[in-house]
N, C-alpha and C positions, 0 to 999 in steps of 0.2 A: 503494500500499500504506500503510495507516495507521500511525502510529509505534508501533513495539513498547513495552510496559511497561518492557522491561529497557534499552531505549535511552533513555527519556523522563528529562529531568532530574528529580531527586527535588524535589518543591515545598517539602519543609519544610528544605532546606538549601542554599539559594542562595547564602549566603556561607560557605560550608564552609572555604574558605581563610583566612578571618579567625579562626576559632576558635582558643581557647587549646589548648594540646596534650592538656591532661586532657579537656578537651571533646570536642575531635575522637576521642581513644581510646575515649572512652565512647558517642559516637554509632555508630562503626564497629562497637564490640562488639556494643550493643544490635540494631543493623541485622542482624546475623549471625544473631541469635538467633531472628530469623524465618524462617531457611531451615529450622529444625526444625517449623516451625508448618506450612509448605507441604508437607512430607513427610507430615506428620500427615494433611493433607487428601487426599492421594493414597494413603491405606492400602489403600483397596478395590483400587485398579488395580494396586498392588504386589503384593497377596495373590494376584490372579487370574495376575499374571505369574509369580508362585512356582509355583501349581499346574498352569499350563499347560507350565512350564519342566521339571518335574521328571519326567515320562513320557518325555520326549524324551531327557533326560540319562542317565535310567535305561537307556534302549535303546542307549547309547554316544555320544550327541550331545555336541557342544562348545558353549562359551560363546564367542560371538564377539563383541568390543567395538568399535563403530565411533564415530570422531568426529573433530573438528578442534579445534586449539587446545587451551584448558583441558578441554574435554570428552573430547577424545582422551586427554590425559594420565591423566584421571581413571580413563578404562575402563583404560587399559593399568597404573595402579596397582593397580586392583582385581584383574585378571587375574593378576598376577604375586604377589600376597599370598596367593592361594588353595593354592598348592602348600606353603608352610610351615605354614600354618595348619590345613590340612584334608588334605593329601596329595593334592589334586587335581592330576591328572598335566599339567604344562605344556603339552602338545601339544594338550590339551583346554581350553585357555583362551588365546585368540588376540586380540591386539589390533591392528587396524588404524586408522592415524592418517593423516590429510591432511598430505603432505608426508614421509611414511615415518619411519623411526627417527630421523634428524636433527630432525624436530620435536619429540622428547622433550627435546632439549637446548637448542634455541633456536628462537623463532617463526618459522614460515614460514607467515605469514597468509594468502598469495595462494593456497595450495593448496586452501583451502576452497571455492574458488569452481568448481572442476571438477567438474561432477555426472558427466561421463562417466568420470572418473578414480574416482570414488566407486564405481562400479558395477564397473569394471574390476578394481579392487584387492579389493572384496569378492568377486568372483568367482574370483581369483586364489588364495583360500584353499579353494576348491571346498566351498562349503556344501552341504549335504545336509538331508534332511526331518528328520533327528533333531536338527539344530543349533539354538541358541537366539542370536539376533543382537540385542544391545543397541545401539540407536543413540541418541547422545546429541547434543543441539544447544540452548545454551540460547535461542537465537532461534526455534529450532524450524523454521526454513527454510534450513539451511546446503546449498547446492547438493550438495557432496561427500557428505554424510550422506544426503540425499534419493536420491541416485543409488545409494548402498548398499541402502537400503531396498527399493526397487524391485528390484534385483536379487536381494536375499535371498527376498523374497517369490516371484519367478520360480522361485528354486530350491525352494521349497515349505519353506523354513526357518520357525519361529518368528520373529516379528519383535516386538520391544519398542522402542517410540519414547517416548524422555524428553525433554520440552521444557519450557521455563520461561515460556511465554506462552499465555494462552488461544488456543484454536483453532490450536495450532502445528501445521503441516503433517505434521511428522514423527511427531505422536502420532496424526494423523488417518489417515496411509498405512500406520502399522504395525499388525499384528494387535491388538496391545494398547498403548494409549496410555497414557504417564504424566505427567500435567500438574502440575509443580511450579510453582506462579504465585507467584514470589518478588517480582513487581512491579519497583518503581524502585529502582536501586542508589544509594546515598549518593555514589558517584561516577559520573557519568552513563555508562551503556555498560560500565562495567567487570565484566563477568558472572565474571570470576574471584572476586568477593566474594560475595554471598549466593546467587546462581544457582550458583555452582560449589559451594558449601558443600552446598547442597541436594542437588545431584547426588552429591556423596559420601556424603551421609546415604542417599538412596535406594539407591546402588550397595551399601553396606555391609548395608542391610536387605535388599535383594533377595538377594545373594549368600549372606549369613549365613542367611537362612530357607532358601534352596535346599539348602545344605549340612546344615542341621538335619534337613530332610525325607529327605536321602540318607544318613541315620543316620551322620553325622560326629561327632555330639555325643551324650553319654550325660549324662542330666541337664542340666546347663549347663557339662559338662566338654567341652574340645575334645580329645577321645580320639583322634583320627585327625591329630594333628599331624605333621610331618615334621621329628624331631630334627637339624636340620642344623648347629647349633653348640652350644657349651657352653652357653648360656643355655637353649636349647630341650630340652637333654638333662636339665637341672635340672628344667625344667618338667615332663618326662614322668615323671620319678621322682616329683614331687608329685602329679601328677594320678593316677598308679596308686596311691599311698597313699590319696588321697582317696576313690578309688572304691571301694578295697577294704577300707582299714582296717590294711593291712598294714605292717609297719615299713619304715624305709628301706632295710635291708638285704635284706630279702624283695623289695620292688620292685626294687631295683636288679640283684638276682640274676635275678629273673623277665624284666626287661626284656632284659639280656644273653641269655638264652636265647630271647627272642622277637624279636631284632634290633632291639629298641627301637620295637616297634610296641606302641603303649599298649594298644590294643583287645586285641590277642591275650595280652598281660601280665594285663590285668583279668580276662578270662575263664579263663585258665589258673589263677590264683590263687584266684578265687572258686570254680571248680568243681574244682579240684585236678585239673587236666588236663595233660597235655604240651602244648608249643607247637603240636605238628601237630593234636592234637585239640582245640584251642582255635581254630585257625584253620578247621577243618572245621566246627566248631559255629556259627562267626560267618559262614561261607559259607552255610550252611543255613539262617540267619536274615536272609539278605540284608544282611550287614554291621552289623545292629543288636545293640549289646551288650546292650541290654535284652531283646530276645528271645532272645539266646543263654543269657543267664543265666536266663532262665524256662523254657527249653527242659528 
């Protein structure tokens, strides 16, 4: 197997350990900036993944993230952030990581070598045809993740493979491949650097775009957040005021009546409806605030 770009020593920095601290920091930051460029080059594939995922999620499917090491932790991070940001049900954002939950807290590197276990642990969450399985591997060839993609495809789920090397097997074996070709790492083989950064950007982009398509956003306001703490309750008030032009007092009153559901409060204020009427109007508009306001 030819050496992977992500594992090949960077030709521009053979004496990295001799750099002055400021130079070292500048080099690391500059190299990280290339992660966004790699994601931009994959925009067409990410767009295709969003468009393929939305109908399955509208039919009740789940987002299932699979990976090992840094990739697995990034998938887990994306999964848990969807609930407070978009009220996406936690049971519909599942993370499968090599080594289990213990790998979130400490590295269990050998777990990634077990292809059979990857398949078994993916099947343990009972994937269905409506599920969307996102498989992440910087090398693109992690056995655990490749076992999972095979099992997910057999189950009929939509598979999206994200890798950081050209011709990454995980991208080729999935229904939709997303290649984030980040190239050499400044510290050879340390894919927690720009390979990981590119995966984080790609996941942010994919899941945020999916949530916009699922009407979790009105304009550019995150109107379906779950206000689980004081900061988010303040944000809910601000969002309601921005969307309706209402006073803080009116926004607070409406949110209290609407159980702090920003979408419902916006429609109730804008159309002078009761919370129940606002909920019904949103339901008829498939959750779209914009469509509910136009009705």
